C-alpha positions in Angstrom: 119.3 104.6 59.0 117.7 105.5 56.7 114.3 108.2 57.1 113.1 107.3 53.7 110.9 104.6 55.1 106.9 105.7 54.9 106.6 104.9 58.1 109.9 105.8 60.2 109.5 108.0 63.0 112.8 109.2 64.8 110.4 110.1 68.2 111.8 107.0 69.8 115.1 107.6 69.0 115.8 110.9 69.7 113.2 111.9 72.4 112.8 111.3 76.0 109.0 111.1 77.8 108.4 111.6 81.5 105.2 110.7 83.2 103.3 112.4 86.0 103.6 109.4 88.0 107.9 109.5 87.7 107.5 106.5 84.6 108.8 106.9 81.2 106.7 106.9 78.4 107.1 107.0 74.1 105.2 109.3 72.1 102.7 111.6 73.5 100.7 110.6 69.8 101.3 106.9 70.2 98.0 105.2 71.2 98.6 103.1 73.6 101.6 104.1 74.8 104.3 102.2 76.0 105.5 103.0 79.6 108.2 102.1 81.7 107.9 99.7 84.8 107.7 101.1 88.3 111.5 101.8 89.5 113.3 101.6 86.5 115.9 104.2 85.7 116.0 106.0 82.2 119.0 104.2 81.1 117.4 101.1 82.3 113.8 101.8 79.8 115.7 104.0 77.1 117.9 101.1 76.4 115.6 98.0 77.3 113.5 95.5 75.7 110.4 98.1 75.4 112.2 100.3 73.7 114.0 98.1 71.3 110.6 96.8 70.4 109.5 99.9 69.4 112.4 101.1 67.7 112.2 97.9 65.8 108.5 98.4 63.9 109.3 101.4 63.0 111.8 100.5 60.8 109.4 97.6 58.7 107.5 98.8 55.8 104.0 99.2 57.2 102.6 101.7 59.9 102.1 100.2 63.5 98.9 100.0 64.6 99.9 102.4 67.9 100.9 104.8 65.6 97.5 105.4 63.5 97.2 109.1 64.8 99.8 110.4 63.0 98.6 108.6 59.9 95.5 109.7 59.8 96.8 113.3 60.3 99.1 113.4 57.2 96.0 111.7 55.7 93.9 114.8 56.4 96.2 117.9 57.0 99.8 116.6 55.6 101.7 117.0 58.1 102.1 115.2 61.8 104.0 114.9 64.8 106.1 112.2 63.3 106.9 114.5 60.1 107.8 117.5 62.3 109.9 115.5 64.3 111.9 113.8 61.2 112.3 117.4 60.0 113.7 118.5 63.1 116.0 115.5 63.7 117.1 115.4 59.9 120.7 116.1 60.8 121.2 114.0 63.9 123.0 110.9 63.5 123.6 109.9 67.7 120.6 107.5 68.3 122.0 106.0 71.4 120.8 108.8 74.1 118.1 111.4 73.3 118.6 114.7 72.1 115.1 116.3 72.9 113.0 116.1 76.6 109.9 116.6 77.0 109.8 117.2 81.1 107.0 116.7 83.6 108.2 118.6 86.4 105.8 117.4 88.8 102.1 118.9 89.7 103.3 122.4 91.2 101.1 124.9 90.3 99.7 128.1 91.8 96.7 127.9 89.7 93.2 126.2 89.7 91.9 125.6 86.4 88.9 124.1 85.4 89.9 121.9 82.9 92.8 120.8 85.1 92.9 118.1 88.2 95.1 117.6 90.8 97.6 115.2 89.2 98.8 118.8 87.4 98.2 121.1 90.1 98.7 121.6 93.7 96.2 123.9 94.2 93.5 122.1 92.8 94.6 118.8 95.1 94.4 122.0 98.1 90.7 123.0 96.8 89.8 119.1 96.8 91.2 118.5 100.9 89.2 121.4 102.0 86.4 120.8 99.9 86.1 116.9 101.0 86.1 115.8 97.3 87.6 112.5 96.3 91.4 112.4 95.3 92.5 110.4 92.4 93.9 107.6 93.1 97.2 108.2 91.0 98.7 111.5 93.0 101.6 111.4 94.1 102.2 114.5 95.3 105.1 116.9 94.0 107.6 115.2 96.7 107.6 112.4 94.2 108.9 113.8 91.6 111.5 115.1 93.7 112.6 112.1 95.4 113.1 110.6 90.8 114.7 114.3 89.8 118.5 113.5 91.0 118.3 110.5 88.3 116.1 112.3 85.7 118.7 115.1 86.1 121.7 112.9 85.6 120.3 111.7 82.4 118.7 114.9 80.8 122.7 116.0 80.9 124.0 113.3 79.9 122.5 114.1 76.5 125.0 117.1 76.3 127.8 114.6 75.8 126.2 113.1 72.5 124.4 116.2 71.2 125.8 119.8 70.2 122.3 121.0 71.1 120.0 119.5 73.2 116.4 120.8 72.8 114.0 120.6 77.1 110.2 121.0 76.9 109.2 122.0 80.7 105.8 120.8 81.5 104.1 121.1 85.0 102.5 122.0 87.1 103.4 125.5 86.5 107.0 125.3 85.4 108.5 128.7 85.6 106.6 128.2 89.3 109.1 125.1 90.4 112.1 125.7 92.1 113.4 123.2 90.8 113.1 124.1 86.9 114.7 127.1 87.9 117.5 126.0 90.0 118.2 123.6 86.8 118.0 126.3 84.4 120.1 128.0 86.3 123.2 125.1 86.5 122.8 125.0 82.8 123.8 128.8 82.5 126.5 128.2 84.9 127.8 124.8 83.0 128.3 127.0 79.8 125.8 124.2 78.3 122.8 127.2 77.5 124.1 128.1 74.5 123.9 124.4 73.5 120.3 124.6 74.8 117.1 125.1 73.1 113.7 125.5 75.9 110.0 125.4 74.8 107.9 126.3 77.8 104.8 125.3 78.5 103.3 127.9 81.3 100.2 129.8 82.6 101.7 133.1 82.0 101.6 134.0 85.9 105.4 134.1 86.0 108.7 135.6 84.3 111.9 134.6 86.4 113.6 136.9 84.4 117.3 135.9 86.3 117.2 132.8 83.9 114.7 134.6 81.2 116.6 138.1 80.0 115.9 139.8 77.1 116.7 138.2 74.1 119.9 140.1 73.2 121.1 139.4 76.9 119.9 136.3 77.1 122.0 132.8 77.2 119.8 130.2 75.7 120.3 129.0 71.6 116.5 129.6 71.2 113.4 130.1 73.8 109.7 129.2 72.8 107.4 129.9 74.8 103.7 128.5 74.7 101.2 130.8 76.9 97.3 128.8 78.0 95.3 131.3 77.5 91.6 130.4 77.6 89.6 134.4 78.1 90.7 137.6 79.0 89.4 140.1 81.7 87.6 139.0 84.9 86.2 135.4 83.0 90.3 134.6 82.8 90.5 135.0 87.1 87.7 132.6 86.9 88.4 129.9 84.5 92.4 129.6 85.4 91.0 130.6 89.0 93.9 132.6 90.7 95.0 134.5 87.9 94.8 138.1 88.2 95.0 139.2 84.0 96.4 142.7 84.8 99.6 141.0 85.8 99.1 138.4 83.1 99.2 141.1 80.1 101.7 143.1 81.9 103.9 139.2 82.0 103.0 139.0 78.2 104.6 142.1 77.1 108.2 140.4 79.3 108.2 137.6 77.6 107.6 138.9 74.2 111.7 140.6 75.0 113.2 137.4 76.2 111.2 134.9 73.8 112.5 134.3 70.1 109.3 132.9 69.1 105.7 133.2 71.8 102.3 131.7 71.0 99.2 131.6 72.7 97.1 128.1 73.2 93.7 128.2 74.2 91.8 124.5 75.1 88.1 125.3 73.8 85.8 123.4 76.4 82.1 124.8 76.9 83.2 126.4 79.7 85.0 129.3 77.2 83.2 128.4 74.0 81.5 132.5 75.0 84.9 134.1 75.3 87.2 133.0 72.0 86.8 136.3 70.3 87.6 138.4 72.6 91.1 136.1 73.4 91.4 136.5 70.1 91.0 140.3 69.8 93.8 140.4 72.9 96.2 138.7 71.0 95.7 140.7 68.1 96.1 143.6 69.9 99.5 142.4 70.9 100.1 140.8 67.4 100.8 136.9 68.9 99.2 134.2 67.1 96.5 132.3 68.9 96.1 128.4 68.4 92.7 126.9 69.7 92.7 123.1 70.0 89.4 121.8 71.5 88.9 119.6 74.8 88.4 116.2 74.7 89.3 115.2 78.6 87.6 115.6 80.8 84.8 114.3 78.4 82.1 115.9 80.3 83.3 119.8 79.2 84.2 118.9 75.9 81.6 120.6 73.6 80.6 117.7 71.6 79.0 116.3 74.5 76.6 119.1 75.5 73.3 117.8 76.6 71.5 120.7 75.9 70.2 123.2 73.2 73.4 125.0 71.7 71.4 128.3 72.4 71.8 127.4 76.0 75.4 127.4 75.9 76.3 130.0 73.3 75.0 132.9 75.2 77.5 135.6 74.2 78.0 137.2 70.8 79.6 134.5 68.1 82.5 135.3 65.7 82.2 133.3 62.2 86.1 132.3 62.7 84.7 130.3 65.4 81.9 128.5 63.6 84.1 124.8 63.8 84.2 125.2 67.0 80.3 126.1 67.1 79.2 123.3 65.0 80.7 120.7 67.7 78.1 121.6 70.3 76.2 118.9 71.2 77.0 116.7 68.0 77.3 113.4 70.3 75.4 114.5 73.8 75.6 112.4 76.9 72.8 112.8 78.8 73.6 114.4 82.1 77.0 116.6 81.3 75.4 120.4 81.7 74.1 118.7 85.1 77.7 117.3 85.9 79.4 120.6 84.8 76.7 122.5 87.0 77.5 120.3 90.1 81.4 119.7 89.5 81.7 123.5 89.8 79.5 123.9 92.3 80.9 121.3 94.9 83.8 124.2 95.0 81.5 126.6 96.6 83.4 127.1 100.0 86.6 127.1 98.6 86.4 129.7 95.4 84.6 132.7 94.1 81.3 131.8 92.2 80.7 132.5 88.5 78.3 135.2 89.2 81.1 137.2 89.9 82.8 137.2 87.2 80.2 137.0 84.5 76.8 137.1 85.8 74.6 136.7 82.4 76.2 133.0 81.9 75.7 132.1 85.6 72.3 133.2 85.4 71.6 131.0 82.2 73.5 128.1 83.2 72.4 128.5 87.2 75.6 128.4 88.3 
């Protein structure tokens, strides 16, 4: 199979994704995505007509319309998920079964982040129930994932029959808080498969399961990569990712640095933390860890572009030129009512969460939160 054709992408030949509603889908950069039918097993999905058609489109000489994001990314930045995946899989020859998995282990989580929702956090679900707030009609609960796990686990383990090295990207909820994840990792260790496994975690930094993730020189894994989601520091971090303890996170970051081959902080930039970026960067620099910033798109009312008041109503702390790109986004595509909606949403949890004023008085006063 040739990799020289301009639009060729190895992702639908090598990488599997599951969803929060226990279905399967193709690439995360594709729009619209192709998803499995309810009740389909992974094998039925992977070998079925829908995925066959996706692959056939990528063997043509023109870009599929659905792959526009990667096409634009390559035109602007010279890089894309397509190119990165092609490079990573340059020596792959077996396309009959995936060698890479992006596994969403349900919505079990120990935090209630303001930028998140009940589909990704059991704590948010419980808070919404206590506050009598509307629950998404797509909410299924973690028990549905548990019922689907047996088939999914079987399909993942089958990858080791086809490939020398298997890559696992573990998502949640909070994957390291999930007993299914820990038991699965222990199973890989006990089955002598850990040395053939590249692990990638997306975690909130609150949990360090040292039994399955010991120090690098004692670890069984082929490679461990950790992306820690942090959007602020100190007390404000404890409000923004509600339920965490900042001192505990700092301790955990030291432990994660010892057990990972690569550690990076990921920050999602929104209207709620635009004032916190300089302090987060200072912390990242202090522990010599890269921090990468991503502008939030959903929910749209937390998107910087949709801010509907004057910029100085949002930028209330000292700014830093490093983040001018994000500051320049504020209010560029305003949606009337956005600031009020943020305020209403935060206040709707007053009965179950501590107020912002206990964490950042000046911001709370200006915003009247």
